[in-house]
C-alpha positions in Angstrom: -17.2 -19.0 -2.6 -14.0 -17.0 -3.2 -13.7 -13.4 -3.7 -13.4 -14.1 -7.4 -16.5 -16.4 -7.5 -18.6 -13.9 -5.8 -17.3 -11.4 -8.5 -17.9 -13.5 -11.3 -21.1 -14.7 -10.0 -22.5 -10.7 -10.1 -21.9 -10.9 -13.8 -24.2 -14.0 -14.6 -27.4 -12.0 -14.6 -29.3 -9.8 -12.7 -30.9 -12.2 -10.2 -27.5 -13.7 -9.2 -26.2 -9.7 -8.8 -29.2 -9.4 -6.5 -28.7 -12.7 -4.5 -25.3 -12.8 -3.9 -25.0 -9.6 -1.5 -27.5 -11.6 0.4 -25.7 -15.0 0.7 -23.9 -15.6 4.1 -20.3 -14.4 3.3 -17.6 -14.9 5.1 -16.8 -11.3 7.1 -13.4 -10.5 5.5 -14.7 -11.5 2.3 -17.8 -9.7 2.2 -15.4 -6.5 3.2 -13.3 -7.0 0.1 -16.4 -7.6 -2.4 -17.9 -4.5 -0.6 -14.5 -2.7 -1.3 -14.6 -4.3 -5.0 -17.9 -2.6 -5.6 -16.9 0.5 -4.0 -13.9 1.0 -6.5 -16.0 -0.2 -9.6 -18.9 2.5 -8.6 -16.5 5.3 -7.7 -13.9 5.1 -10.8 -10.6 7.2 -10.4 -8.8 6.3 -13.7 -5.2 7.0 -14.7 -4.6 5.7 -17.9 -0.6 5.9 -17.7 -0.8 3.9 -14.5 -2.8 1.6 -16.5 -0.2 1.0 -19.2 2.5 0.5 -16.4 0.2 -2.0 -14.6 -0.2 -3.9 -17.7 3.3 -4.3 -18.5 4.9 -4.9 -15.0 2.3 -6.6 -13.2 4.0 -10.6 -12.8 0.9 -12.8 -13.9 3.2 -15.5 -12.5 3.4 -13.9 -8.7 2.9 -16.8 -6.4 0.7 -15.6 -3.9 0.3 -18.8 -1.8 4.4 -19.0 -1.4 4.3 -14.9 -0.6 2.0 -16.0 2.1 3.7 -18.9 3.3 6.9 -17.1 3.5 4.8 -14.7 5.6 3.7 -17.3 7.6 7.2 -18.9 8.6 8.3 -15.5 10.2 5.2 -14.2 11.8 2.8 -16.3 13.9 -0.4 -14.7 12.7 -1.3 -13.1 9.6 -4.5 -10.5 9.5 -7.2 -12.6 7.6 -8.1 -9.4 5.5 -4.5 -9.0 4.4 -4.1 -13.0 3.9 -7.6 -13.2 1.8 -6.6 -10.2 -0.4 -3.7 -11.2 -1.1 -5.0 -14.7 -2.7 -7.8 -13.5 -4.1 -8.1 -10.1 -5.2 -8.2 -9.3 -8.8 -4.7 -8.3 -9.9 -5.8 -6.2 -12.3 -7.2 -3.9 -9.9 -4.4 -1.9 -8.4 -5.4 -0.1 -5.5 -2.8 3.2 -5.3 0.0 1.2 -6.7 -0.1 -1.3 -3.8 0.0 -4.7 -4.9 3.1 -7.2 -4.1 3.1 -8.6 -7.8 4.7 -5.3 -8.9 8.0 -4.9 -9.4 10.4 -3.6 -5.7 11.0 -0.2 -6.7 11.3 3.2 -5.7 8.6 5.2 -7.4 9.6 9.1 -8.0 6.4 11.4 -9.3 6.0 15.0 -9.7 3.4 14.9 -6.5 3.1 12.7 -3.6 -0.8 13.4 -3.3 -2.4 10.1 -5.4 -5.4 8.0 -4.9 -7.5 5.8 -7.1 -5.6 3.7 -9.7 -2.7 6.0 -10.2 0.8 5.0 -8.6 1.9 5.9 -5.3 5.1 7.9 -4.6 7.9 6.1 -2.5 9.2 2.6 -1.6 6.8 -0.4 -2.1 8.1 -2.5 0.6 4.9 -4.7 0.1 6.8 -6.2 -3.0 9.8 -7.1 -1.2 10.4 -10.4 -1.9 10.6 -12.5 0.1 8.8 -10.3 2.8 11.5 -9.9 5.8 10.4 -9.9 9.6 10.6 -6.2 10.9 9.2 -4.7 13.8 8.3 -1.0 15.3 7.9 0.8 18.8 4.2 1.9 18.9 5.0 3.9 22.0 8.8 4.9 22.0 8.4 7.1 24.7 6.3 5.0 27.0 7.7 1.8 26.0 10.9 1.9 24.6 12.1 -1.7 24.7 8.7 -2.9 23.0 8.9 -3.9 19.6 5.8 -4.7 17.8 6.1 -7.3 14.8 5.2 -5.8 11.6 4.9 -5.8 7.9 6.7 -2.8 6.2 3.6 -1.9 3.3 5.0 1.7 1.7 7.7 4.5 2.6 6.8 8.2 1.2 9.2 11.0 1.5 9.2 13.7 -1.1 12.8 14.7 -2.5 13.9 17.3 -5.0 14.8 15.4 -8.3 17.3 17.4 -10.4 19.0 15.5 -12.9 21.4 16.2 -15.8 19.4 16.6 -18.8 16.9 18.7 -17.3 17.7 22.6 -16.7 15.7 22.6 -13.7 14.7 20.2 -10.9 11.1 18.6 -10.8 8.3 20.8 -9.5 6.2 19.5 -6.9 2.7 19.3 -8.4 -0.5 19.2 -5.8 -3.3 21.3 -4.2 -1.7 21.5 -0.9 1.4 24.3 -0.6 2.6 21.8 2.3 4.9 19.3 0.1 5.4 17.3 3.3 1.7 16.6 3.8 1.5 13.2 2.4 4.7 12.0 3.8 4.4 9.0 5.7 5.6 5.3 6.7 3.2 2.8 6.5 2.9 -0.8 8.4 0.6 -3.4 9.4 0.8 -4.8 12.9 0.8 -8.5 12.5 1.4 -9.1 16.2 -1.1 -11.4 17.2 -1.3 -10.6 20.9 -0.7 -6.9 20.1 -4.6 -4.8 20.3 -3.0 -3.2 17.5 -3.2 -6.7 15.4 -4.3 -6.5 11.9 -4.3 -2.3 11.9 -2.4 -0.1 9.7 0.0 2.1 11.4 1.5 5.5 9.8 4.5 7.0 11.1 4.6 10.9 10.6 7.7 12.4 9.0 9.4 12.9 12.5 9.3 9.2 13.0 6.7 8.9 15.6 3.6 7.0 15.0 0.1 8.8 14.1 -1.5 8.1 17.5 -2.9 10.5 19.8 -2.5 9.9 23.5 -5.6 8.5 24.1 -5.7 6.7 20.8 -7.3 3.0 20.9 -6.6 0.4 18.1 -10.3 0.6 17.2 -9.8 3.8 15.6 -7.2 2.8 13.4 -8.1 1.0 10.1 -7.8 -2.4 9.1 -6.2 -3.6 6.1 -9.4 -3.2 4.1 -10.3 0.2 5.4 -6.4 1.5 4.9 -7.1 0.4 1.0 -10.4 2.1 0.8 -8.6 5.4 2.3 -6.1 5.2 -0.9 -8.6 4.6 -3.4 -10.4 7.8 -2.2 -7.5 9.7 -1.8 -7.0 10.2 1.7 -4.3 11.9 3.3 -2.0 10.2 5.9 -2.1 10.8 9.8 -5.6 12.5 9.9 -4.3 15.2 8.0 -6.7 17.6 5.9 -5.9 17.8 2.1 -7.0 19.4 -0.8 -7.3 16.3 -2.8 -5.5 14.4 -5.1 -4.2 15.0 -8.6 -2.9 12.5 -11.5 0.9 12.8 -12.0 2.7 14.1 -15.1 6.2 12.5 -14.2 7.3 9.1 -13.2 10.5 7.7 -12.6 11.4 4.3 -11.3 14.6 2.7 -9.6 14.6 -1.1 -9.1 15.2 -2.0 -5.2 18.0 -4.7 -4.2 19.1 -5.8 -0.7 22.8 -5.9 -0.1 24.7 -6.9 3.0 24.6 -4.0 5.9 26.2 -3.8 9.5 25.5 -6.5 12.1 24.0 -9.1 9.8 20.9 -6.8 8.3 20.1 -6.2 5.0 19.9 -2.7 3.6 17.2 -1.9 0.5 19.3 0.3 -1.7 18.3 1.7 -5.5 20.0 -0.4 -8.0 21.6 1.9 -10.8 19.9 2.8 -13.7 16.2 3.9 -14.0 13.2 4.1 -16.1 11.9 7.6 -16.6 8.5 8.6 -17.9 7.5 12.0 -18.5 3.8 12.8 -19.9 
């Protein structure tokens, strides 16, 4: 059964809801099913974010074409991620993370968000078509070793000043350190790497958030990562006082333009949509 079928089956009657979890379900799909119920049982609503999702969700987003584009570039795609793209209910957006949303840079008055709230920064997961990229997991010990990975998100707090505002947008949050939630997030898709299927986050200085004796098993897979985002867990094992709901949102659409050496750069398109609540 697909994830959607499992979810609908639980709504048939109490007996079905009791029996479905006992069924022999493929492990990645079961983990996504468990994530669904974790979200349902631990609601973290954000009304303004839901308004944005209703307006901006691409209901014609071709999930199969998105996955085929990835498979054309990478030999392996983690099953957890693949099933999530193909079967996850689009209406249930986790912290703004969904490839069927517009490719934008989202500015908020905080970087500390979770639940159904949107996420500050570049949503590279919505880059269509997704492009092949690589990261260095051990730049000091293995400077020439590049690992194929999918860029998910980049969050870096910046001070916002607009001509129509007397004062810049002030950071809101329970943490005094405005850089605590800064990080660059990648999903490793190198089938030969011990980090395959793991989500790696990079600190503000550009180094991966890995301890010297860290092993791949200590890092979250894609479903674990989504649960952490819903629960509002700070990146890179940092301690945070918690998340808040944003009161200011600004979106800058992103486009790709030619860069040096045949590369394409992502830039902000002139013009924006601004919301202040």
